[in-house]
N, C-alpha and C positions, 0 to 999 in steps of 0.2 A: 777399777771395776769401777770403783767410787765414785776417781774423777771424772768417768767419762758420763755417770749419772749426776753428777752434782753439774759441767757444763749444761747438758740436757737440761736440769730443771733452772739453772741460772739464764739461759739461754730462752727460755720458756715465759719465767716471771718478764724478764726484759721484752719482750716480743709484745707478752699479754698488755704490760703497761704502759707500749710505745701506743699499742691500737686502742685502748681507753683514752689517754690524751689527746689522740687524732679524732676519736669518735667525740668527745667532748668538745672541740675545735670546730668541729664541721658545726655540728650544733646550738653552736653557740654564735656562727658568721651566717646558719638559716635564720635565729632568731634576730638579729642584726640587721640583716635585708629584709626580712616580713616588715621589722614593725617601720624598717627606713621606707619602706614600701608603699604600708600604712599611711604614712605619716604625708608624702606626696599623692595620693588618693585623696586627704582629706584635704589637703591645701590645692587641690586643684577643683574638686566637689564644692570649697568655701566661696568660687568667685576672684575676681582682682579686687575687690574694694577688703579683701579677708582681714590687709594690713592697717586698714584706716581705720582708725576713731574718728566717731563722730561726736560734731559738736556743738 
């Protein structure tokens, strides 16, 4: 009985850790995509002369 309980608890902990890492990875990916999208919107709003320096 102890072996079965140990396997169940071990599996639950492993599954929880996998879910936690997956959730953190998805959140990081969403933040990166939002950051890139905001940067693209800023560069599009700045116009075609945004990269040029005036002399």
